[in-house]
N, C-alpha and C positions, 0 to 999 in steps of 0.2 A: 504493500500500500504506500509506504513511504517513498519507494523508488518511483512509483507512478506519479506521485505528487512532484517529486524532484524533476522528473522528465517533462511534465507539463510546465513547470516553472521555467525550466531551461528553454523549452520551445517558445513560451510566451516572451521571455527576455530577448531571444534572437529575433523574433518577429517584430517586437517593439523597436529594436534598434534599426531593423531594415525599413520599417515604416518611416521612422524619423529621417533616415538617409534619403528617402524619396520625397519627403515632405518639405524639408528645408533646402530649397533650390538656390536661393540668393544670399542667405546669411553666411557670415564668415567670422572667424576668430582672428583677432589682431594680436599676433605675438611677434611683432617686427615684420613678419610675413603674414599675408592674408591667407589663412587656411580655411577653406569652405567647410561648413558643417557636414556636408555630404561626404567629403573626403575624410573628415574626422570620424564619422560614423562607420565608414568602410573599414578604417583602421581598427575601430572598436570591435567590429565583427571579427576581423582577423585575430586581433589580440585575445578576444574572449575564447575563440575556438582554439587558439594556441594554449591557453590556460587549461581548457577542457582536455586537450591532448596530453598535457603534462600530468593532469590528475588521473586520467584513465585513457591511456594511449591505445589507439587503433593504428598501428604503424602503417599497414598497407593503405588504409584510407587517407591518412595524413600525407603520406608520400605522393599518392596519386593526385590529391587535390592541389598540393603545393607545386608538383612538377607540371601539371596541366596549366596552372595559372602562370607559371614562368614561361612556358613555351608559347602560350597565347600572347604574352607580353613581349615577345622578341622584337616587334617593331619599335618598342621603346628603347631597347638596347641598340638597334640600328641607328635611330635618330641621334642617340647620345654619342655613340662611337664615331659616326660620320661627322657630327658637329665638332667633336673634340679634334678630329683630324683637320677640319677646315680652320678652326681657331688656331691650331698649332701652326699650320702653313701660313696663315695671315698674321700671326703674332699679335692677336688682339689683346686688349687689356682685360683684367680680371672682372671688371664690371659687366662687360659684354657676355662673358662666359656665365657669370652668376645669373644674369637676366635670362639667358637662354635656357639654362638648366632649371631655373625656377618655373618656367612656363611648362616644362615637361613633368617635373617631379612634385610641384606644389599644387598647381591648379588642376591639372588633368592627368594625374598619375595613373596610367593604364594598369600598372602592376597592383596598385592599392585596391582598385575595384575588382580586378580579377581575383585577388586574394580574398576579398570580401565575398565574392561568389563561391570561391572554394571553401570558405568557412561555412556557408550555408549547406553546401553539399556534404561537408564533413559531419555536420551535426544532424542533418535530416536525411542524408542519402539522396537518391534521385528525386524524392519528394521535394527537395529543396527548390527544384524548378518551379513547383506550384506554390510553395510558400513565398517565394520571391515575387511571383505574379500577384499573389494576394496582397503583399505589402505595397506594390505599385498601385493596385486598385484602391486600397484603403486610403492611401495618400492622395490620389487623384480625386476620389469621391469626396473626401473632406474639403478639398479646394473648391469643387463644384458646389457642394452644399453651402459653403460660405458665400458664393456668388448668388445662389438661389435665395438665401436668407436675406440678402441685401435688396434684391430686385424682384422677388416673387417667382413662384414656380411657373405660372402661366406665361409670363414675359420671357423667361429663360427658354422654355420649350418652343415658344413661338419663333424665337430667333434661331433656335437649334434646327427646327424644321426648314426654315428659310435657308440656312447655311447649307444643309445637306441637299435640298432640292435644287439650289442654284450652283451646286458644286463649288462652294466657297466664293461664288461671284458676288454675293451680298453678305457682309458680316456686320451684325449689329453691335452696338456699344456694350450690351450685356454679355453676349456670347464670347466676345473678344477677351473678356476677363478670365474665361475658362480655357483659353488657348495656351495650355502648358505644353509647349513644343517638345521639350526634352522627354517628358513622359509619353507623349504621343509617339515619338520615334521608338521608345522602348516597347510600347504596346504593339507597334507595327511589327517588330521582330517576333513578338510572341504570337501575333496572328498568323504569321508565316509558319511558325513551328506547329501551332495548333491545327491549322488547316492542312498542313502537310501530313500530320499524324493525328487524324481525328479519332475521337473515342466515343463509345456509346455509354455515356454517364450523365446523370442529371447535373452533377457538380461541374462537369466539363462544359455543358451547355450554359450554365449560369455564368461561369467564368468567361466563356466566349462572348456571351451577350454583354456583360459589363465591360469587357475589353473593347468591343466594337463601339459601345456607347461613349466611353471615355476617349477613345481614339477619334471618333467623329466630332466630339465636342471641340477638339483642337483643329481638326480637319487640315492636314497637310497634303496638298494634292500630289506633290512629288513622292510622298510616302505611299500613297495609294497606287501610283504607277509602279513604284519599286516593289510593292507587295505582289502586284499582278505579274510582273515579269519574273520575279523570284519563284513564284508558285508554278508558272508555266515551265520553267526549267526544272523545278523540283519534281513535278508530276511526270515530265518527259523522262528524266533520268530514273525515277522510281519504276516507271513502266519498263524501261530497258533493263534495269537491274533484275526485274522479276524473271527475265529470260536468260540474261547473260551478265553476271556481275562484273566480270573482267572488262567487258566493253563499256559498261557504265562507269567503272572506275577510270578507265582510260579517257573517257569523254570529260569527266570532271577535271582531270589534269589538263586536257586540251583546252577546255573552256576557260580555265584559270589562266593559261598562257595567252589566250586570245584577249582576255580582259586586260592583262598587263600591256599587251601590244596596243590595244585601243586607248588605254590611259596615257601611254607615251605619245600616241598620235594626237590625243586631245590637247596636250600642251603645245604641240606643233601647230595645230589649228588656231589656238588662241594667239600664238605668236604671229601667225599669218593674217591676223585680223578677221578671222571667220565670224566673230560676233558682230563686228561692224557691218559685214555683208548681210547678216541676219537682220540687223536693225534697219538697214536700208531696204530690205525686202518687206518691211512693215511689221515685223515681229518684235514685240516689246521684250527687251532683255533686262528690264528693271534696273537700268543704270550700270549694267556690268561693263558696257563698252568704255565708259568713262573711267571706271575703276581699273580695268585691264590696261588701258592706255597710260594711266598714272603709274602703274607698277612695271611697265614695260622696260624701264631703264635699269631694273635690278637683275635682269637675267638675259641669257642668250640660249637658244635651243641648239646646242652642239655638244659633243663629247668633252670639249675643253672647259665647259662651264662647271666649276667645282662647287658653287653654292656659297651661302653666306652664314650658315649655322642656324640651328633651330631658334625660333623666336625673333629672328631678324625682321621679317616682314611685318609682323604684328607691332613691333616697336616703331618701325618707320611710319606705319599708318596712324598710330596713336600719338606720335610725338611731332613729326615733321610735316606730314602731308595733309593738305586741306581737301579731302575727298568726301568728307561727311560720313565715313564708315570706319569701324574699328577692325574690320577684316575684309578679305576679298570674297567671302562667301563661296569659296571654291577651295576645298582642302587639298586638291591635287596640285593646283597652281602654287598654293602656299608652300607645300612640301617640296615642289620642284625648285622654287626660288631659295628656300632655306637649305636644302640638301644637295642641290646640284644635279647634273645629268645622271651620273653613276649612283650617287647616293639615293636618288629618287627611285631608280630601277631596283636597287637592293631592298629599299623600303617596300616597294610594291610586291616583290617576291616574298618578303617576310610576312606581309599581311594576307597574301593569298595562298600561294603554293605551300609555304611552310605549315600553315594552319590546316589546310586540306589534307596534306600528307600525314601530319601528325595525328589529327583526330580521326583520320580514316585508316590508321595503321592496322595491321593484322587482318586485312581484308574487310574491314568494317565499312562497306560501301554506303550503308544508310547514313552513318555519321559523316562520311565524306560529302555526301550530297547535302545534308543539313548544313554543314559548315560552309559549303560553296554558296548555297542560296542565301544564307545570312550575310556572307561577305558581299555577294552581289547586291543585296538590299542596301548594305552600308555604302557601297560604292555609288549606287544610283542617287541616294539621298544626299551624299556628300558633294555631288557635282553642282548643287545649287545652295546648299547650307553647310555650315561649319559643324556638321554632326560628329566628326571625329574628335572634336573638342568637347563633346558631351560625355562626361565620364560615366554617367549612369547608363547610357546606351552601351558603352564599353563593357560595363559590368553585366548587363543583360546578355549581350552576345557571348561573353565568356561563359556565363551560366548555361546557356543553351548548348554551346559547343562542347563544354566540359561535362555537362550533366546528362546528355542523352545516353551515353554508354558508361556512365560513371561506375555503376555497380559491377559491370563486367570487367572493367579495367582494374577495379580494386581486387577482385578475385584473381585476376591474372597476375597482378603484382604480388599478392600474398603467396600464391602457389609458386611463383618464380623464386621468391625469397626463402620460403620455408618448406616448400614441397607439399603443403596441404592448405586447405581453406578452413578457417575457423568458423565456429557456429555463428558468430556475429556478422560475418560476411557471406555466409552460405545461403542466405535467403534468396528467394527469387527477386527479380527487379522490383524495386519499391516505387514503381511508377503508378501508384494508386493515388487518385486525386484527394489529397487532404485526409 
């Protein structure tokens, strides 16, 4: 009885911390550096799980969660090493290095949020996927309830219907208060996962309904496009895998290479003023032509361009340039300018092929497909938004890539280490919804 109470208390504590991480989006702690609440709560999740590990260790589960989080965060290692090389070659002062590293490790530390995801998986097993979704929904619904309390339920739903019917063509003053973009992108990733792997469960349909409602309350058109494209590829690859897993696995690798090639070509097109031609054709690019023209001086599209170091472009936009924006709203152009021609390519490989190969290892085609379509989703939304700077989305993608085969990987690790599988890890997949 006492153990059950302690288990429930432990579950409640980790859920509470996760809800707080998703709820406090803009608040920060000033300790000389501005550390966001969400970053602090991600570290609290990891620290708390580490204490639980020391108290009652499950070695295979701890190693699996930690290793998966580190491999997922390889792009952070790439940006750091490439930037240190650039700074060394250009002999920049310490202030530039400090500013660049703080942008990667203090504000949007990929590793911190991947470790936070790993902490939930360590505590809850594969069910951590669903507890994490529940935390997002609780945080988002609390925000929406606050808006409804101020403006009335009828007014809110009237603007919500208008928003959906007009495909975000008309956005009212009330509904705009519920546009929590970062959480919408997180829910978009979950919708891909849930629709790719549907379940016959009442709880599943409740979670799906709430996810769709919260997602549509923020209504990011690019996210809807990204979800559709990701699912098309997902269903196609799943269909092929049903008959020939080797072919499906090869296609995942091939598509990943194609994505890398397209993202390199994307920078070339920007440099060749493709967006200016689009603007002249009568298509509104939301001011991107002016922004891209303003930053054109900072890069060349050729193998000799070494880059400027991570954080360079953000600093230029916020300090010296009068373009009215704090970012280029294009994560790929930003990383190209910061990391240079070769650094950009290495970063793309670490973000795509490394993750697909690692999470699809040992012939796990299903996990390779899930990893690929989630990466594809991230890439599409990042072409128009700075979603790679959204640390909560980083955590969600890590959770889904790491969590889908978490139990199997734990059992494999334990058997490899000790030659047997313990009772604690011998259970069937814990992919039961709550």
